[in-house]
N, C-alpha and C positions, 0 to 999 in steps of 0.2 A: 441487805443486798436486794436490789430490785431488778426485774427483767426489763429489757428493751425490745419491744416488739416491732419488727419490720416484716419478717416472714409470716408471723402469726397475727399480724395486725387485724385481720378480719375474722379470725377464728373465734367462734362463740359470740360473734357480734352480728354477722349477717346470717340469713337463712340459706343454707347451701342448696335448697330446693328451688329457690326463686331468684332469678338474675336481677330483678328490680332492686332487691336489697343490696346487691353488689354495686349496681350502677349509682346508687345514692352516695357511695363512698369512693368516688372517682374511678369506678370500674370501667375498664376499657379506654380510659382517657390516654393512657400511655401508648396503647396500640394506635389510637387515632393520631397522636403526636408523631409517633414513629413513621406512620404511613404518609402523613400530610406535610410534616415540617422537616423531616430528616431523610437523607439518602441512606441506603443500606450500609454504605461505608461509614457514614457518620454514626449510625447506631452501633456498629462494631467498635468504632473508636471510643464511643462513650462507655461501652462495657469494658474495654481494655483499660481506659483511664480510671475506672472505678476501683480496679484492683480485685474484682470478684474472682474467686477461685472456686473450683468444683467442690461441692459439699458432700460428695459421695465417699470421700476418703482419700483419694489421690491428690486432690488440691491443684489440679492443672488449671492454669489461667483460662477462664471462660472465654474472654474476648479473642485470645489467640487461637483457640480451637475454632471459633466462628470464622475468623479471618482465613484460616487455612481452608475451610470448607467453601467459603465464598470465592476464593481465588482458584479453587480446583476446577479444571476444565469439565464441561458437561452441563447439560440443562436439567438433568434429573438428579435431584438431591433430596436428602431426607433429614428430618428432625425426630429424634427419639427421646422420650422422657423415661428414664429408668425409675419405675415405681415398683421394682422387685422387692427391695427392702428385706432381704433374707438374712442380713447380719444378726447374729445372736444379740439380744438385748435392745434392738432398735424397734421403735414403734412411732417415731415422730412423723414419718411420711404418712402413715395410716391416719394419724390425728389431723394432718393437713388435708388429706383427701376427703376425710369425713366432713370437715368444717369449712373448707374454702376451695372447692374445685375450680372456681371461676378465675382466681388469680393465676393458677397453674395454666389454664387454657390460654389466658392472655399472654403469659410468658412464652408458651409454645408458639403462639401466633406471631409474636414479635421476632422470635428466633427464626421462624420460617421465612418471614419477610426479609430479615437481614441476610440470610445466606442464599435466598432464592429457591427455597424448597416448596413444593406444592403438596407434599404428603408428610404428615406427622403421625407418630405412633406413641401411645402410652403403653409401656410394657408393665402390666399389672401382676403383682405377686399372686400366685394361685390361691393362697390362703386369704386373700383380700377379695374373693369373689363377691362377697356381700356388698362391696362398694361399687360394683360394676354398673348397676342401674342408676345410681346417683351420678356417676361420671357421664354416662350416656345422656342422661337428662340435662346435665350442665352443658355438654357439647351441643345438643339439639337446641337448647335455648340460645346459645351464642350464635348458632347458625341462623336461627329465625330472626335475630336482631341484625344480621348482616355483618357480623364481625369476622366470619371465617370464609369470606368469598375467595381469598387467595390461597387457602390451604384446607385440605381435608384431614381431620384428626380421627384416627381409628384406635381401637383398643385391642391389644393382644394379651391374652392371659398366659402366665407362665405355667410350668408343669411341676412346680415344687422343688426345683433343683437349686441348691445354694450357689453353685458355680455360675448360674445364669445371671447373677448380679454383676458378673464381670462382663464388660461391654462386648467383647467379641463372641463370647458364648451366648449372650443375649441376642445378638444379631442372628446367629445360627438358629436359635429358637424361633425367632420371628419368621425366618425363611422356611421353617418347617422341618429343620434338621434336629438331630440330637445336640443338645447344648454342650459344645466343647470349645475350649480356648483355641484361638487361631494363632499362627505364627505371625510375628510382627517385626519389622514393617512388612507391608504397608499398614498405615494407621487409618482409622475410620474417616477422619476429615478428607482424606484423599481417595480411599477405597474402602467403603464400609458395607452397608446393606445392599445386597445384590451387586456388589462391586462398584457402587456409586458413592460419591462424597456424602458423608453422614456425620452429624453431630449428635452426641449422646450426653445429655445432662440429667442429673438426678433431680427429683422433685423439688428439694429445698433450693437448689441452685436456680432453677427457673422461677421460683417464687420471688426471688430478689429482682428479677429483670424489670417488671413494671415500675417498681419503686425507683430504680436507678434511672430509667428513661424519664419518668415524671419529675423527679427531684434533682437530677443531674449527678454526674460522676463525682464532682467535688464534695457534694453532700455526703455521699456514701464513703468516699475516701477518707473522710475525717473520723470515721468510726473504726475502732479497733486499734491494732498495732501497726508498726511500719510495714510488715510483710503479710499481715493477716487483717484484711479489711472487712468491716461489717460485723454481723452477729453470727452466732451459730445456735442451732436448735439441738437440744440434748434430750435423749430418752434416759431417764434415771430409774433404775430398779435395783432390787437386791435388798440388803439389810438397811432399809431406810423407813422412816415414818411417813414420808410424803413422796411416794414414787409418782412419776408423771413426766410431762413434757415442759421444758424450760428453754427460753431464748435469752441468751446473754451476749454481751459485747465480747468479741474475741480478745483474748488477753486476760479475761477474768480468771481468778485463781480457782483451782479445783476445790479447794477447801470451802470456798464461799458457796459453790453449788452443792457440794455433798453435805456439809454440816449446817449451813445457814438456811438454805432453801429446802433441801430434802430431809433435813433433821436426822442425819445419821449419827450414831453413837458407838463408841468403842470400835472404831474402824481398824481393821487389820491391813487391808489393801483395797485398791480400786482398780478395776480393769477398764481402760479407756479405749473404745474403738471396736468392741465386739469380740468374737471368738479369737481373732488373731491380733487383738489389741494389746497395748502395753499394760504391764502390771505395775502399779504404783504403790509402794509401801507407804504406810501412814507417815513416816518421817519425811516424805517428799510430797505431802499433800498440798503444799503451797505452790506447786508447779502451775504455771500459767497454761491455760487452754488456748493453744494457737498452732498454726501450721509449723512454726519454727521450733516448737517443743513437742507437745502431744495433742492429737485431735482425733483422727480417724473419722468414722462415719457418724459419730455423735452418740454412740452407746456408752453409758456410764453404769457399770455394775459394781455395787458396793458389797464388800464382804467384811463381816465383823470378826471379832477375836475367836469366835466359836468355829470358824471355818478351817478346813484342812486344805492347805495349798496343793499338796500332791493330788488329792482327790479332784480338785477343780481343774488342774492342768491335765490330768489323766482323762477326765470326762470330756474336756474340750478337744483333746487330740482324737478321741474315739469319734466324735462328731465330724471333725475335719477329714479323717480317714474315710468315713462313710460318704462324705460329700465330694471328695476328689473325683474329678471327671475321668481320671485314669490315663489321660493322653500322654503325659510325660512321666518318665520313670522316677525322677527325683521326688516328686510329690506322691505318686502312686505307691512306690515302695518305701519312701522315707516316712510317711505318716504311719504306715502299718508297723514299721520297725519301732517307731517312737511309742506307739500304743503298747507293743510288747514289752519294751524296756520300762516305761512308766508303770505298766501293770505290775512289774516286779517290785518297784518301790511302793506302790499302793498296798501290796500284800506283805510289805516289810521283808522282801526277799532280794533287795537290790544288791549289786556287787560294786566294788570300788571302780572297776573299769567302766561300768555303765555310765557314770557321770562324764567321763572323758568321751565315750562314744556319743552321748547325747550332744555334747558340744561340737564335736567334729561333724556329726550328721546335720546339725542345725546350720553350720557354716556352708556345707555342700548344698543343702536345699535352698538356702537363701540366694546362693550364687547361680544355681543352674535350673531352678524350676521355671516353667514356661509362663506362669501367670502369678498374680498376687496371692492366690490361695496357698500355693506351695512356698512362695517366697516369704510369706508372713506367718505361715503355720508354726514355725519354730519360736516365734517371738515370746509367747507365754512360757515356753520351756527355758529359753535363755534368760528371761527376766526373773523367773522363779529361782533359777540357779544362782543368779547374781545377788538377789535380795533375801532369798530364803534357803540358802545352801544347807544350813543345819538340818532343815526338814528332810532333805535327801540323805545326808550323812547319818542321820538317826535311824533311817530305814534300811541301812546296809546290813545284810544278813551276817 
C-alpha cells in the first residue's frame, strides 16, 4: 500500500523558511491563474465540480460554502483558516504548517479572491505557538512578492479550549469573547465573524485548493469514491510501530492504513476521528475510510488486545466533560452524568440499569445538544456498548 500525496506534495521537499523553494514547484501559479484567467464565480464552480468536502470532520461541500458567502449581501467578508486542531490524536495540520505554510497561504488567498474578502485569519491552536514565527515569515514573504495585494492575512492564537475548534466558538474567540457555541441559523457564510459573511475552512481543506485550480476539477474528481473525492491525511498513533502522518486516497481500507503502513499487531479496536470518533472493532477493520462510512477529522488511534475498553471510554468522557463550554444543558449535564456512570463500571461497581441509562442519555444528548461536541460525545459510549457489551456486563456489581 502506498500513499498518494496531494496535500503533502511539498512537505519535506521545500524549505518552509524560503518562498523561492516553493515557487520552483509551481508555487502561487494557481493564484495567478485564478486572478488572471478566471472570474470568482468560475473559481467557485471549479471547487464545486471537484467534489471537495471539508476535511475538518463535518464534510460540508467546500464550493457550496464559498458560493453562499459570495452571494451574501455586503462588501465586508472574511476567510478563516481553522488551524486549532484540538481533536485528540490529530497532528496532521501541525505537520503541514511546519513543512508547507506557503500552499496554505495560497489556498487562503484564492478563497479570499473567490468570495470577495479583504481580510483573512489563521486561527492557530495555542499549543502551536512555536509555529507562529514560521507562519508570520511565510506571510511576509508572500506579501513582499506581491501575492497578497488583495487580502491581509493575520494570525489569531487560541486559548487552549477544545470547543474553539467548533466554528462558531472559534469566531467568538477571534472577536475577543469567551469561546462558546452560537445558536444556528444564521450560519457563518451569511452571518459569521462580526456579523459579516464568513467562510471557515480547515488547514487540510485549503491545502487542496491550489491543486484543484491548477489541475482542474475533473482531475481531482477522478480520485476517491463516488461521494468522497480526493485524498485524506491521517494522524496515526497508539499501539503501532510506525506512528505518523499518512495521505491516502479516500476509500482506502482502514486495515491497509493500520496494519500495512503503521504496522499494528494484535489490534483490539481502532478509534477513527478523535475523542468523539467511532470505535471500530478488529472484525470490522476492512471498513473503507470515506465520508459515507467513517472518517472524522483524520485521527486514527489504535488499541491492541492489552487495552481496557471501559478505561478508554471513561477517560475520554472525563476529557469531554472538562472541555464542554457549558452553554447547553444536554452536553453540560450529560457528560458529567456519563462520567459518573462510567466511573462505576471502571471500578466494577456498575448496575444493570446503568447500561439502559447510558443508552437513553446518549440518545437525548445526540438529539438536543447545541453543537458537535455534545452531539458526538456519546458515540464512543454507544459504539462500545454495541461491540464490547460484555465488558460492561462483566463489571456489574
